[in-house]
N, C-alpha and C positions, 0 to 999 in steps of 0.2 A: 075426723075418720076418730073412732076409738078403736084401740091396741088391745087385747086382754093377755095377759100373760101367766100363765103355770106352771109354778117350781122355780122356787127363788131360793136353791141352794149356793154352793160355793161359785158355780158359773151365774147360774139364773139371777142372783140377787143385783152381779154388779152391773150385767149386760140390761137389766131392766131399770135400772138406773140410768146408762146410758140414755134409753128410751124418753125418759122422764127430763131428763137435761136437753136434750132436742127436742123437749116443745110437745110430746105427744100426750093424748087424754091417755092415761091407761090403768086398767084394771086390775089387781094383784089378787091371785090366791096359793096358798100353801099349805100344805100338810100341818106346820106347825106356826104360831102366830109371829114369831119374832119378827122373821124376814119381813112379814106381811107390815107390821105395825113401823120398820123402818122406813121400808119404801113410800109409807102412808107420809109419815113424816118429811119425807123428799116430794111432793107433788102428786102420788099416786091416787088411787083409789080402792080399796079393798072391796071384794066382793064374791060371793058364791061361784062356784061351775057352775051352774043353772043361770047365776046373772049376767057372768061373763057370754055365753052363750049367746042369750038373746039379747044382749045390746052392744055387742060388739062386736066391727066390721073385720077384725082380723085378731086371729086366736093363734097365741104360740105356745108352745109346750119345750121346757127344757127338764126333763124327766132323766130317771136314772136309763130305764130301758124297754124293751118291746113291750112289756106284760102292763108297764107301769100307762106306757102311751096309749094301751089298747083299753086300760081300765077304764081312762079319764073322756077317752074320745069314743069308744064305740059301744054298741049296744043301748035299748031303749032307752037308760038311765045317764047313757054318755053325753058328753056335749056335743057331740056332731048332730045326735038327734032334736037337740034345741038351738042350732044355730039357723041362720036365715037363708033361703037360698041366693048363692050368688057371694057369699062371704070365703073367706080365705083361710085355711088354718096351717101354717106354718110350725114343722115337729122340727125343733132345733137339738131334739135328744141325738145320742149316737145309738143306732138299733142296727137290728137285722134289715139288709134292705129287704128282703121277703115279704118280712112285716110290714115297712113301709107302703109297699105295693098295696098289701092288705085291706089295710088301713085306708089307703085312698079308693080302694072298689068301694070298701062301705061307706065312707064320706058321699060318692058320688049318688044314692040314692035321697040327698038330702042336697043335692043340688050345690055342694061345698069342694071347692078348687083344694088341692093340697100342694104343698112345698114339702120335702123333706131337707133340712138345711143345716147337718150336722156342722160344727166346728172344730176346729183346732188353734192350739195357742193356752192354754190353761189359764189360773185364775190371775196371772198378770195381764193377759193382751184381754181378759174379759174385763178389767177393770178401767183400762184404758183406751176400750176400744180399739183394739187394733185385731180383732181376731179373724182368722180367715175362715169364709164358709166357702162349704161344696155343696152346690145347690142342686137337687131333681124336681123335675116340674116343666108344665108348658113353661113357650118362652112368653108369653104374651103374660102371664101369671110372674114368672120372673121378673119383668120390666117394670110390673107394678110394683113389685116386694122391694124391689134392689134398693131404691133410694132409702128404705126404712132400714135394712141389714147392714148399710153402710154407716146408718149413727153408732154400729156396733161390733163393727169389723173392717178393716182397713183391706181385705181381697174376699171379693164377692164374685165367684164363678160358675154359672150354672154348665154341667158337666151331662144333662142329658136327660130323661125322661125321672118322671119317681121311682124312687129306688137307686141312682144314678149317685146321688148326694151322699147317701150312707155305703155304698161301695166303694166310691171315694174315699170318703173318713176312714173305713177299713184297710184301703191301702195304705192312708196315710199311716195308722195306727201299726201297721206291720213296722215299716220305715223307723217311727220312732224307736220302736221295741229293740229293732236291732242294731241302730243306733247307739241305744245305751250300752245294749250288752257287749259291744264291740268296742267303748268306750272304757266301761269296766275293766276289760280285759285289759285292755292297753294302760289303763291307770295301775292295776295289780301289778303288770309287768312292770311298769318303772318302776315301784315302790321294791318288790321282791329284787329288781339289779341294783338297787341302792343307786334309783337316780330321781331327782325330785318331782313328783309329780305336777307340784306347780310347774315348772320349768319346761317339762316336757309338752301341756298342754301350750302352753303363748309359743313354743318353738312351732307348735304342728297347725296351731288353729289357723292361721293364715294361710294354709297351704291346699289341696287336694281333700286333706283329711276334715278339714274345718266345717262347721255347718251350724246353724242355729240349733239345734240341737248338742252339739258341745258346748258352747256357749252357755244354755242356761243351766246344765249338767254337772257340768267337770267344776265349775267352782263350789256346787253345793259337793259332791263326793269326795273332793279336797279339804273343805272344812268339815265334813262331818253333819252337816247339815241336810236333814230328812222329811223337813215339813212340807206336808203338802201339798204342792202346787198342780198335781192331779196324783191322784191316789194309786199305786199299787191293784186294789180291788178293782177300781174304775177300768184301769188296762186290761186287767183278768177278763173284765165281762168282754171289751171289744176285742180280744184276741180271743174269745170263745165265738164271736160273732164272725170275725175272719175265717177261723175253724170250720164253722159250719155253714158258713157259706162258699169255702173254696173247695170242703169237699163234695158240696151238692155241683156245682158246675164241674168240679174235675179239675181242680187247679192245684198241683204240689206247693205246700209249704212246709217244708220241714224246718228251717230254721226258726219262724213263728212257734210251732211246736216245741223248738229248744227254749225259748226264750218265755214261753206262757207256762214250761215246768219249773223254769228258775223263780217267776212270781208266786207261783203255787207254793214253791217250796217255801219262800217270804212270806205267803197267808197263814202258812199251816204254821207259822213262829213268828206268831203277831206283828207282822209285817204289813198288813192287809192296809194299813190306813196311812202308812210312808208311803213317801213321793217316789215315783217309779224311778228316779235316781237311785232309791237303793235298792235295784239291783246289783250294787257294788257289793254290798252286803254279803249275797249269794257266795259272792270270791272270797269276800273276809273269812268266810264260814271256812270254806273248802283250805285256805292256806291260814289260817289262824293268826292275819296279819290286816291292819286296818291302813286304807290310803291316808284317813287323814291324818296319822302320827308321826 
């Protein structure tokens, strides 16, 4: 089996490396050459998108958003038009589920099956191969591809037909954003009340308030570390998709809209490339006090 992997960014590169480590024959492609060279040094093969389409049994993408997936896969010059009937496309990008369904319909013309399989866990879990996959698509296609995804993730769950994976990812991103917003408020409350945020974190992390988000982001807030594991701008993209999807299906999302406005403020104040834990900096702006001091 030969796998094609398109998109070697902050998430895609370590995910592709894990497939090489697992022994798969991998052909890779990226807009910039450096990640491709790094993967080739690990044992992968470089290829054009056309070469990937014509020679690979499974093709995976990990790109920023819906337009990029459509640009790669759709149209007369897209990868899908040159894939062999019976091959499989797995999109691991986080995009609008409406777009996932549109891409799947386009690929049906070429006899290509699709899974939408966005991930959660950020760069650290991409590196150590413990991502969570939320997958949409036919059961038999999922069953065929699950062992491959398990080399990149600790959890691989089918959530329904195509589009269900990205709907689940949007739900995930709402929960993560809401958790970071609440954690930011809590850390700032502790700071303003002259109680050590580190001690507050240690006291509450073992109770009902504790979460994976808290354990990942509270230490970053307390130490003033905003190095991106998942950038503000990417979370803005996900929440834009969540808001668009929610408006389409008639689901109320007032909290999501509120945290999106905080992220937009950070983007406008040179914070878009920071980790999404930098939401705490919005509260620091309001209070004039830093949690990390």
